[in-house]
Residue, then its C-alpha position, 0 to 999 in steps of 0.5 A: m378692871s374695865l368699866s363694864r366689869y366694875i358695873l357688873k360687879r357692883v350690880l351683883v353686890t347690890i342684889p343681896v343688899l336688896f333682898g336684905v332690905s326687903a326682909i327688914t322692911f317686911s319684918f317691920i310690922h311683926i317687930a312693932p308692938g301689937d298683933p297686925v290682925d288687931m290693927i286691921a280689925g280696929f282693936g274692937d270686940v271682933d269674933e274669932e271667925v272674923l279674925d281668922g278670916i283676916r289672917e287668911d286674907y293677909n296670909l298671917h296664918l302662915p309661918l313668917w318665912e312663907q309670908y315673906l316669900l309670898w310678899l316678896q313674890d308679889a312685891l317683885l310684880l309690884d303687887f302690894g295688895e289692898s289697904p285694910i284701912t281704905g280698901r284701895d290698891v296700895g300700888a295705885s295709892i303710891a302711884a298717885r302720890l309718887p310723881h309729886t314726891i319725885l317732882l319735888g325731890v328733883s326740883a330741890w336736887v337741881l336747885a341744890l346743884g345749881i346753887g352749890i356748885p357755882t357758889g363753891i367754885i366762886a368761893a374757892v377762886k375768891q378765897g379770903e375775899t368778901a364773896d368767900e366769907v358770905s358764901r361760908i356764912a350762908a352755907l353754915a346757916g343753910i346746914a344748921t336750919p331745920n327744914f320744918w322751921l325754914g318751911l314755916v318761916l317761908l310760909w308765914i312771910f311769903s304766903v301769909h304776910f305778902g300773899w304771893f303763894s297759896v298756903i295749900p296746894p292748888d287743885a290743878p294738874l301737877l305740871s300746871f303753872s299754878t302747881l309749879w308756882f306753889m312748889i317754889l317754897p317747898t323746893i327752897t325749903l327742901g333744897t337749902a341744906s343740900a345746896a349749903l353742903i354742896t357749896r362747902l364741899m365744892r369749895s374745899s375740893m376746889l382748894q385742894e386741887l388748886n394747890k396741886d402741881y398740875v395746876r401750877t404747871a398749867r398756869a406756867k404754860g400760860l393757860r388762861e385762868r378760866t381754862v385752868i379752872l373749868k377744864h382742869v380743876l373742875r373735873n377733879s373737884l367734881i368727884a367728891v361732889v358727885t358722890v355727895a350729890g348722889l347721896q343727897i337723894a336719900f336726904l331729900i327723900d327723908g326730908a320730903v316727909v317733913v316738908e310735905e307735911v308743912f306744905a300739905w304737899p300730896g306726896m309719898g311723905r304725907l301718905l307714909v305719915g298718914a299710914i303710920f298713924e293709921r297703922d296701915f301696914p301694907i302701905i308702910q311696907a311698900g313705901v319704906l321698900l320703895i324709898a330703900v330701893t331708891i336709895i340703893v339704886a342711887n348709891l349704885i349710880v353714884d358708884i358707877i359715875y365715880s368709877y368713870l370720873d376716877p378709874r383708880i377706884r375700880y382696882 
């Protein structure tokens, strides 16, 4: 199967998945205990006429399937309505927070790849030596360390004790020096576990490839070890790493919810946590749908890259 046909097939498979995710996301508020109308009205002693007005405003008087179709129609146009708590447009609220989460997630992802891949290569090439042992211990520690604990420890050491970083984000543009400087600790906190996982995976994948016949043949031909590693072994070893690195996007998005709370970072995670406490269901639905779509698209991109690196999976 050609690459273009494989991509088309994967996109067609993704479409019903997206609809399924949207239906589940929409159902959240109806599965949760309590009446959404009471949530909007604030559980107070409210006249029935006011409650009826709320139902009509949010289409809650319609059958569930009609509510879903109307919500889906608006969602496809990126119209998620207004927050009943703040009165602000939900799309505008998300758009204001999304760049912060994207910047944090991308920074952590780049950090994870920048540390994990070269460290994994070195550990495999230096198998059994000190560098390998140190990388294995560091990777195990990185995987086992909870995000929130690491964030609090970094804050206490570098912000409270040394005073090198602010405890709260500076009131400055997102791409300013002060904001990027503040992001160092959240980025390390969010990217540590991913870097550790990629290191372990890269090491094991490299070791498998180094023991194969084509590597022995390349060495027997007199190729330099650097050429064997970088030109022949690295590409085959990256297949598994690319898959996990893509799926790490989902991990980073989930982890960002906790990290943003620890560092008071004004991203999607903090918006969602606040919306959950206030039962602001339009923001919850829009935020969860956005995260789910991001994960599905990331998986699709990973599959496409995987099929490019290893054409056998197209068949």
